[in-house]
Structures are given as structure tokens and as C-alpha cells.
C-alpha positions, -999 to +999 in steps of 0.1 A: -596-207+240-589-242+229-552-238+221-544-221+254-564-247+273-544-274+255-511-257+265-522-254+301-535-289+305-510-306+281-536-319+257-517-324+224-549-324+202-559-290+214-524-276+212-523-285+176-555-266+167-548-236+144-582-221+138-586-186+124-613-164+139-622-154+103-638-188+099-646-198+135-666-167+145-691-169+116-694-207+120-701-202+157-727-176+150-745-198+124-744-228+148-757-207+177-786-193+156-795-229+145-793-243+180-815-215+194-841-221+167-834-188+150-823-203+116-851-185+098-836-151+108-800-161+097-801-137+067-811-108+089-783-116+113-757-119+086-767-086+071-765-068+105-732-085+113-716-075+080-729-039+083-714-036+118-682-053+111-672-038+077-655-007+093-636-029+117-625-052+090-612-023+069-593-009+099-578-043+106-567-046+069-551-011+073-534-021+105-520-052+089-506-033+060-492-008+084-476-035+105-459-050+074-446-016+064-432-009+099-416-043+103-399-041+069-388-004+073-358+011+090-379+023+120-368-006+143-332+001+135-336+039+141-353+033+174-324+011+186-298+037+174-317+065+192-319+045+225-282+037+222-274+074+217-295+083+247-278+057+268-310+039+277-307+003+288-319-023+263-347-032+287-364+001+279-366-009+242-396-031+252-420-005+266-408+022+242-413+000+211-447-011+225-458+025+230-447+036+195-463+006+178-494+008+199-498+045+190-490+039+153-516+012+150-540+024+177-542-012+189-526-030+218-528-063+200-513-051+167-488-029+185-476-059+206-474-081+175-453-055+156-431-046+185-425-083+194-418-092+158-394-063+154-375-063+187-378-097+203-345-109+188-325-080+202-342-081+236-336-118+240-301-116+227-293-089+253-305-111+281-339-097+287-361-126+299-389-134+275-417-129+301-403-095+311-400-084+275-435-095+267-450-078+297-431-046+291-441-045+254-477-051+263-477-024+290-460+001+267-485-006+240-513+004+264-501+040+267-514+054+234-534+025+220-568+043+219-560+069+193-586+084+170-577+062+141-584+030+160-615+008+163-617+011+201-617+049+200-644+049+173-665+021+189-665+037+223-674+070+208-702+055+188-717+033+215-718+061+241-731+086+215-705+113+223-689+138+200-654+136+187-644+165+209-657+149+240-641+116+231-608+133+226-610+147+261-607+112+275-573+105+258-551+120+285-567+099+311-563+067+290-527+076+284-522+081+321-536+047+329-513+031+303-483+051+317-490+039+352-492+003+340-459+008+321-441+023+351-454-005+374-442-031+348-408-015+346-404-015+384-415-051+387-399-066+357-367-046+353-348-069+377-335-096+352 
């Protein structure tokens, strides 16, 4: 929150902060435990935190490896060629790439990062405004981001104590929400 606040309010010191959550979150948890007088339970908190976060960390490592593989593969080029053959305007590259990368990684955040890294240059060079491209990539990534190989799917299944079959029944509704978001974004932001 500090860097965006620095950008919004023009505070150079905050704009320059480059803090990684890998370090900040544990430091904040330790500080919070000490301030609340729970320092004597710190070992218990650390053990519970590591146990709960280990699967997520492994998924994030996998998503990072997958994103590196996608960015350095021919997939971005093949997608551009396919769109050209279908006669789709370059604007549609944003939501389509977001949807493909969101589904591949099962994460809006990772999907947006990969799609943005892979396609921002061509979108911007073809005259698509940066804000429109960003919104369309983000909306597209929301279409299929909650797939069974992702942490949101598994976390929501686990916390609500539902079976895999019942959790899979929700996927069409989640995809519909993402599709409506994408269609609305295309209607609003396609006028560039």
C-alpha cells in the first residue's frame, strides 16, 4: 500500500520503496504478535503459518515456472498469428490473452502478469491505450481464473468443506461472471 500511496500523493520516498511481501508479511506478523503481547506464542504462530502456507507457496512457485515457460515459448506468437488469420482486431488480443493466461495459471494476478509481459508491446504499438489494454487483460483473466489447479479453487473448496464435485459445479457460474466482466470491458474500452 505504501508505493501506490506514494504515487497517488507524489511522495518520492514512498514511491521508491521496493518491499517484497516475502519479507514484509512475516516481519509484520512478528511485529503484530509482539505489539499485542503474544510474543510467547510466536513459535506456535510460525508453525501454523508455515503449515497453512506451504501448499500456496508451492503453487506460486509452479505458477512462476509456468509463466517463465509461457513468456519464453512460441505461444504468444501463435496467438497473434491465430488472431490475424481470424481477422480479429488487435484490441481483442488483450482479453483473449488474459483469458488464456488466467486459465493456464489459474490466477488473475499471474495471468495478467504473463499476458501483460507477453503482449503489451504489440498492443501499445498498434495504438491500444495502456489503460484499455490493462483493463481488458484483467477482465479476460477473470473468465477462467478459478480452475482446479489454482489456490483460490482449493482454498474456497477447503474453507467451505465441499467436495471436489460440488466445487466443480460452481465453475460455469464463475466463468459467466468473468465473461460478463469481459464483455462490459470490451464495450466500454474498445473505443480508442
